[in-house]
C-alpha positions in Angstrom: -23.6 29.4 17.2 -21.6 26.6 18.5 -19.4 24.0 16.7 -20.8 20.7 16.0 -22.7 18.5 18.2 -23.2 21.0 20.9 -25.0 23.1 18.6 -26.9 19.9 17.6 -27.9 19.7 21.3 -29.0 22.9 21.8 -31.1 22.7 18.5 -32.7 19.5 19.6 -33.7 21.0 22.9 -35.2 24.2 21.2 -37.3 21.9 19.3 -39.3 21.1 22.6 -42.4 23.4 23.4 -42.0 26.1 25.7 -38.1 26.0 25.3 -36.7 28.9 23.7 -32.8 29.4 22.1 -31.9 30.6 25.5 -33.3 28.2 27.8 -32.3 25.3 25.1 -28.6 26.9 25.7 -28.9 26.8 29.4 -30.0 22.9 29.6 -27.4 22.1 27.1 -24.7 23.8 29.2 -26.0 22.5 32.4 -25.8 18.9 31.0 -22.2 19.6 29.9 -21.0 21.3 33.1 -22.4 19.3 35.4 -20.2 16.2 36.5 -22.8 14.1 38.2 -25.6 14.7 35.6 -26.8 11.0 34.7 -26.8 11.6 31.0 -27.4 7.7 30.3 -30.0 7.6 33.0 -32.2 10.5 30.8 -31.5 8.6 27.6 -32.7 5.4 29.3 -36.1 7.1 30.8 -36.6 8.8 27.1 -36.3 5.4 25.5 -38.4 3.9 28.3 -41.3 6.3 28.0 -41.2 5.8 24.3 -41.4 2.0 24.5 -44.0 2.1 27.5 -46.2 5.0 27.5 -49.4 5.0 25.5 -52.8 6.7 25.5 -55.5 5.0 27.4 -58.1 2.8 25.2 -61.0 4.3 27.1 -60.1 8.0 27.5 -56.7 8.9 25.9 -55.2 10.0 29.1 -51.4 8.6 29.2 -50.9 5.3 30.9 -48.3 2.3 30.8 -51.3 -0.2 30.8 -54.3 -0.4 28.3 -56.4 1.6 30.5 -55.4 4.5 32.8 -55.6 4.3 36.7 -58.9 6.5 36.4 -60.7 4.4 34.2 -59.7 1.4 36.3 -60.9 2.9 39.5 -64.4 1.6 40.2 -65.1 4.4 42.9 -65.4 6.9 39.7 -68.9 8.0 38.5 -68.9 6.8 35.2 -72.2 9.0 34.1 -69.9 12.2 34.7 -67.4 12.6 31.8 -65.1 16.0 31.8 -63.8 16.5 28.4 -60.3 18.2 28.4 -57.7 19.0 25.5 -54.4 17.3 26.9 -53.6 14.5 29.3 -52.0 17.4 31.5 -55.2 19.0 32.1 -56.3 15.8 33.6 -53.6 16.1 36.0 -54.6 20.0 36.9 -58.2 18.9 37.5 -57.2 15.9 39.6 -55.0 18.3 41.7 -58.0 19.9 42.7 -59.5 16.7 44.4 -62.9 18.2 43.5 -64.2 16.1 40.4 -65.0 12.3 41.0 -66.0 11.4 37.3 -64.1 10.1 34.3 -62.3 12.0 31.5 -62.2 12.1 28.0 -58.9 13.6 26.2 -59.5 15.2 22.9 -56.0 15.2 21.8 -55.9 19.0 21.1 -58.4 21.8 20.2 -60.0 22.9 16.8 -57.7 25.3 15.1 -58.4 26.1 11.7 -55.1 28.2 11.3 -53.4 25.2 12.4 -55.4 23.0 10.1 -56.8 21.3 13.3 -60.5 20.4 12.8 -63.1 18.3 14.5 -62.1 15.1 12.6 -58.5 15.3 14.0 -59.6 15.2 17.7 -61.0 12.1 19.4 -64.5 13.3 19.0 -65.9 10.2 17.4 -64.6 8.2 20.5 -66.4 10.5 22.7 -69.7 10.1 20.9 -69.4 6.1 21.0 -69.0 6.5 24.6 -71.7 8.6 25.0 -73.8 6.0 23.2 -72.5 3.1 25.5 -73.6 4.5 28.5 -76.0 6.5 30.9 -74.5 10.0 31.0 -75.5 12.2 33.6 -73.3 15.2 32.5 -70.7 16.2 30.1 -68.5 19.0 31.4 -66.5 20.6 29.0 -63.0 21.8 30.3 -61.2 23.2 27.2 -58.8 25.9 27.7 -60.4 29.5 28.0 -58.5 30.7 24.4 -59.8 31.1 20.9 -59.3 27.4 20.1 -60.6 26.2 23.6 -63.9 28.3 23.0 -64.3 27.0 19.5 -64.0 23.4 20.6 -66.4 24.0 23.4 -68.9 25.7 21.1 -68.5 22.6 18.6 -68.9 20.2 21.4 -72.0 21.8 22.8 -73.9 21.8 19.6 -73.2 18.3 19.1 -73.9 17.1 22.4 -77.1 19.2 22.6 -78.0 17.6 19.4 -78.3 14.3 20.9 -79.6 15.7 24.4 -76.8 15.2 26.5 -76.6 17.5 29.6 -73.4 19.8 29.0 -71.8 22.3 31.3 -68.6 24.3 30.9 -66.3 25.0 33.4 -66.6 28.7 35.1 -64.1 31.1 34.1 -63.2 34.6 35.5 -61.0 36.2 38.2 -58.3 34.3 39.6 -58.0 34.0 43.5 -55.7 36.6 44.8 -55.9 38.8 41.4 -56.4 42.3 41.2 -59.3 43.8 39.1 -57.4 46.6 37.7 -54.8 43.6 36.1 -57.7 41.7 34.7 -58.6 41.9 30.8 -61.9 42.7 29.5 -62.8 39.2 28.5 -61.8 37.5 31.9 -63.7 40.5 33.7 -66.7 39.9 31.4 -66.8 36.3 32.3 -66.6 37.0 35.8 -69.8 39.2 35.7 -71.7 36.4 33.4 -70.6 33.7 36.1 -71.5 35.6 38.9 -73.6 33.9 41.7 -75.6 35.0 44.8 -74.4 35.0 48.2 -76.5 33.5 50.7 
């Protein structure tokens, strides 16, 4: 424990997701010990982000305008919607350069333990989008964990009931991984998703 404002700074960094007590302490001391660290620039950027960044009115991705750059791009295939949990998932998929459709960001995943149900996600907005356009396919790209699987199952039942073609991202073994280190669920998925070699 440190005195006063230093401990307050450490505590504040510790409230960020993925930052434990040790990391929070390292960040705080980096700021304190680095003479050329521009604290005012950091404070200005944090204020600016809070002020300017919003969620896209169409898909829920982050943007500084009414619609994100993907929704504004006329070259994107609007009949193909990829449903993800968070804006960071959009970035991950975009890095692959394999998907040319549009996205829908749910804002999380179904998690009864955390009190998050379907009504807490942007599922009604997704249903409105599906009703307004001719959709060729909805790709569910939620995380391959318990919450992501529950969300995918809920969405697939909902979308199949209105006869929208639905697919789920394949999951299985990572490239460069060893079979001996794969857990049973991942290895099972790899067997389920196997394909014939031509």
